[in-house]
C-alpha positions in Angstrom: -21.0 22.5 -11.7 -18.9 24.7 -9.8 -20.8 23.1 -6.4 -19.1 19.9 -7.2 -15.9 21.2 -6.9 -15.8 21.8 -3.0 -17.4 18.2 -2.4 -14.7 16.9 -4.4 -11.8 18.8 -2.8 -13.6 17.6 0.8 -13.7 13.7 -0.4 -10.4 14.0 -1.5 -9.4 15.4 1.8 -11.3 13.0 3.9 -9.4 10.5 1.8 -6.2 11.3 2.7 -6.7 11.9 6.2 -7.9 8.5 6.6 -4.7 7.4 4.6 -1.9 9.3 5.3 -0.4 7.6 8.4 -1.1 4.1 7.4 0.7 4.8 4.2 3.6 6.1 6.0 3.9 3.3 8.0 3.5 0.8 5.3 6.2 2.7 2.9 8.5 3.2 6.3 8.5 -0.5 6.3 9.8 -0.9 2.9 11.8 1.7 2.3 13.6 2.2 5.6 13.6 5.7 5.7 11.5 8.6 7.7 11.9 11.2 4.9 12.0 9.2 1.7 8.8 7.8 2.9 7.2 11.1 3.7 7.8 12.1 0.1 6.9 8.8 -1.6 3.5 9.4 0.1 2.9 13.1 -0.8 3.9 11.8 -4.3 1.5 9.0 -4.8 -1.3 11.2 -2.9 -0.5 14.2 -5.3 -0.8 11.4 -8.2 -3.8 10.2 -7.0 -5.2 13.9 -6.2 -4.4 14.7 -10.0 -6.9 11.7 -11.4 -9.5 12.2 -8.4 -12.3 12.6 -10.6 -11.7 9.4 -12.7 -10.6 7.6 -9.1 -14.3 8.2 -8.2 -15.6 6.2 -10.7 -13.7 3.5 -10.1 -12.6 1.9 -6.8 -10.5 5.1 -5.0 -8.6 2.6 -2.5 -7.9 0.2 -5.0 -6.8 2.9 -7.4 -4.6 4.4 -4.7 -3.1 1.5 -3.4 -1.9 0.9 -6.8 -0.3 4.2 -7.2 1.3 4.2 -3.9 2.7 0.7 -5.0 3.6 2.0 -8.4 5.6 5.3 -6.4 6.9 3.0 -4.0 8.8 0.8 -7.1 10.0 4.0 -8.3 11.8 4.9 -5.3 13.1 1.7 -4.9 14.5 1.5 -8.1 16.6 4.9 -7.1 17.7 4.0 -3.7 21.2 2.6 -3.4 19.4 -0.4 -1.3 17.2 -2.4 -1.8 15.2 -1.3 1.0 14.0 -2.9 4.4 11.5 -5.3 3.3 12.2 -8.7 2.6 8.5 -9.6 2.3 8.4 -8.2 -1.3 11.7 -9.6 -2.4 10.1 -13.0 -1.4 6.5 -12.7 -2.0 4.3 -11.7 -4.9 3.3 -7.6 -4.5 -0.3 -8.3 -3.2 0.4 -11.1 -0.7 3.6 -9.1 0.5 1.9 -6.0 1.1 -1.3 -8.2 3.0 1.3 -9.5 5.3 3.1 -6.4 5.7 0.2 -4.5 6.8 -1.6 -7.0 9.2 1.4 -9.4 10.3 4.2 -6.9 10.8 2.2 -3.4 11.2 -0.3 -5.2 13.3 -3.1 -3.6 10.9 -6.7 -5.8 11.7 -7.4 -7.8 8.7 -10.9 -5.6 7.7 -8.4 -1.9 8.2 -6.0 -3.7 6.1 -8.1 -4.9 3.4 -10.2 -1.5 3.1 -6.7 0.2 2.9 -5.8 -2.1 -0.3 -9.2 -1.9 -1.7 -9.9 -5.4 -1.4 -12.6 -7.5 0.2 -11.7 -8.9 3.8 -11.8 -12.5 2.3 -9.5 -11.4 -0.5 -6.9 -10.4 2.4 -7.4 -13.6 3.8 -6.3 -15.8 0.7 -3.5 -13.4 -0.1 -2.3 -14.1 3.8 -2.8 -17.5 3.5 -0.7 -17.2 0.1 2.3 -15.5 2.0 2.2 -18.2 4.8 2.6 -21.2 2.2 5.4 -19.4 0.3 7.1 -18.4 3.1 6.8 -21.8 4.7 7.9 -23.5 1.7 11.1 -21.1 1.2 11.8 -21.7 4.8 12.0 -25.6 3.7 14.1 -25.3 0.8 16.6 -23.1 2.4 16.6 -25.6 5.3 17.6 -28.2 3.1 
């Protein structure tokens, strides 16, 4: 049984190594603050680590992305300004996340989907929804 613990720790370390930088880019785009963004990412990853054995039983990418979103929402509630990300004020969360990662941060669709724990076709559906909703908003604000 003790042989599983180092393997679990290595798996989590690899997970963090792959996601830490894109998570920070995402959070910085949402919150607009480098130091707060780093703290939010650390907190989200720590919450994920504390649940790591259970995370492995589900979809680790989707679980961690959900935790990251929760921690960002908690941080936004504590900040004196609404954050730098207007997409999340205008769109449903998944569509806003997809548009932020792919269109604003320039992440390839496959990488953005994997980061969010989605299949690539699901990401494309979210991107289409974001484009449609933003176009509708522009039309309404122009009238």
